[in-house]
C-alpha positions as CSV (number, residue, x, y, z in Angstrom):
1,X,-12.4,-10.3,0.8
2,X,-11.9,-13.0,-1.8
3,X,-12.9,-16.7,-1.3
4,X,-10.6,-19.5,-2.0
5,X,-11.5,-21.6,-5.0
6,X,-13.0,-24.7,-3.8
7,X,-11.0,-26.6,-6.4
8,X,-7.6,-25.3,-5.2
9,X,-5.2,-27.2,-3.2
10,X,-5.2,-24.7,-0.6
11,X,-8.9,-25.0,0.0
12,X,-8.5,-28.8,0.2
13,X,-5.7,-28.4,2.7
14,X,-7.7,-25.9,4.9
15,X,-10.7,-28.2,4.8
16,X,-8.7,-31.3,5.6
17,X,-7.0,-29.5,8.6
18,X,-10.4,-28.2,9.8
19,X,-12.0,-31.5,9.5
20,X,-9.2,-33.1,11.5
21,X,-8.5,-30.5,14.3
22,X,-11.3,-28.6,16.0
23,X,-8.8,-26.0,17.0
24,X,-8.0,-25.2,13.3
25,X,-11.8,-25.2,12.6
26,X,-12.4,-22.6,15.4
27,X,-9.3,-20.5,14.3
28,X,-10.9,-20.6,10.7
29,X,-14.2,-19.5,12.1
30,X,-13.3,-16.6,14.3
31,X,-9.8,-15.9,13.0
32,X,-8.7,-13.1,10.9
33,X,-8.3,-9.4,11.6
34,X,-11.9,-8.2,12.0
35,X,-14.0,-11.2,13.1
36,X,-12.4,-11.5,16.5
37,X,-12.4,-7.7,17.0
38,X,-16.2,-7.6,16.2
39,X,-16.8,-10.4,18.7
40,X,-14.8,-8.5,21.4
41,X,-17.2,-5.5,21.0
42,X,-20.2,-7.5,21.0
43,X,-19.4,-9.5,24.2
44,X,-20.7,-6.5,26.1
45,X,-24.1,-6.6,24.4
46,X,-25.9,-5.5,21.3
47,X,-24.5,-2.9,18.9
48,X,-25.7,-1.2,15.8
49,X,-23.9,-1.1,12.5
50,X,-22.8,2.5,13.2
51,X,-21.6,1.8,16.7
52,X,-19.4,-0.9,15.5
53,X,-18.0,1.0,12.6
54,X,-17.1,3.9,15.1
55,X,-15.2,1.4,17.3
56,X,-13.5,-0.2,14.4
57,X,-12.5,3.1,12.8
58,X,-10.0,1.5,10.4
59,X,-12.5,-0.8,8.8
60,X,-14.4,0.0,5.6
61,X,-18.3,-0.3,5.4
62,X,-17.8,-2.9,2.9
63,X,-15.4,-5.1,5.0
64,X,-17.6,-4.7,8.1
65,X,-20.7,-5.7,6.0
66,X,-18.9,-8.8,4.8
67,X,-17.5,-9.8,8.2
68,X,-20.9,-9.3,9.9
69,X,-22.6,-11.5,7.1
70,X,-19.9,-14.2,7.5
71,X,-20.3,-14.1,11.3
72,X,-24.0,-14.5,10.9
73,X,-23.7,-17.4,8.3
74,X,-21.5,-19.1,11.0
75,X,-24.2,-18.5,13.6
76,X,-21.7,-16.5,15.8
77,X,-24.0,-13.3,15.7
78,X,-27.7,-12.5,15.0
79,X,-28.9,-9.6,13.1
80,X,-32.2,-8.0,14.2
81,X,-34.0,-5.5,11.9
82,X,-36.5,-3.3,13.6
83,X,-39.4,-1.9,11.5
84,X,-38.7,1.7,12.2
85,X,-38.0,4.8,10.2
86,X,-35.0,5.1,9.8
87,X,-34.4,1.4,9.8
88,X,-32.5,0.0,12.9
89,X,-30.5,-3.0,12.8
90,X,-28.7,-4.4,15.8
91,X,-26.0,-7.3,16.1
92,X,-25.6,-9.5,19.1
93,X,-23.6,-12.6,19.8
94,X,-25.6,-15.9,19.7
95,X,-25.5,-18.4,22.6
96,X,-22.4,-20.0,20.9
97,X,-20.9,-16.6,20.3
98,X,-21.2,-15.7,24.0
99,X,-19.1,-19.0,24.7
100,X,-16.2,-17.1,23.3
101,X,-16.0,-14.7,26.1
102,X,-13.5,-16.6,28.3
103,X,-11.4,-17.5,25.3
104,X,-11.4,-13.8,24.2
105,X,-10.4,-12.8,27.8
106,X,-7.6,-15.2,27.7
107,X,-6.4,-13.9,24.3
108,X,-6.5,-10.5,25.9
109,X,-4.4,-11.6,28.9
110,X,-2.0,-13.6,26.5
111,X,-1.6,-10.5,24.2
112,X,-0.7,-8.1,27.1
113,X,1.9,-10.6,28.4
114,X,3.4,-11.2,25.1
115,X,3.6,-7.6,24.2
116,X,5.3,-6.9,27.4
117,X,7.9,-9.7,26.7
118,X,8.5,-8.3,23.3
119,X,8.9,-4.8,24.5
120,X,11.4,-5.8,27.2
121,X,13.4,-7.9,24.7
122,X,13.4,-5.0,22.3
123,X,14.6,-2.7,25.1
124,X,17.4,-5.1,26.1
125,X,18.5,-5.5,22.4
126,X,18.5,-1.8,21.9
127,X,20.7,-1.4,25.1
128,X,23.2,-4.0,24.0
129,X,23.5,-2.4,20.6
130,X,24.0,1.1,22.2
131,X,26.7,-0.4,24.5
132,X,28.5,-2.0,21.6
133,X,28.4,1.3,19.6
134,X,29.7,3.2,22.6
135,X,32.6,0.6,23.0
136,X,33.5,1.0,19.4
137,X,33.6,4.8,19.4
138,X,35.9,4.7,22.4
139,X,38.4,2.7,20.5
């Protein structure tokens, strides 16, 4: 995960948008492939690193670590280290992190709806193509 250079135009544009628009700020904070997925799993309570890794089986340990650190810096999650052998570390959403729950549930609802629309449109498109192909072969 590379950071955008603070001197770049891209960084300046992102910052300006985030400063002007709270929706963009929120999207930048929890956006991305993994941050939202991590928050989805933590909505149901505390999880250890290994448990998150198992649930996000396509994420590398390095990427998971980076994402957890970023979410912790943004105060979306807390990291609790227990003085045990072997060491135990748990991650949990903060109060502001738990406020994402209704938003995440709406994303889930929207995602299912959109997937169904796309599936239906793909089916309709395939049917039209097959019909045209059948008509051409009959000629």
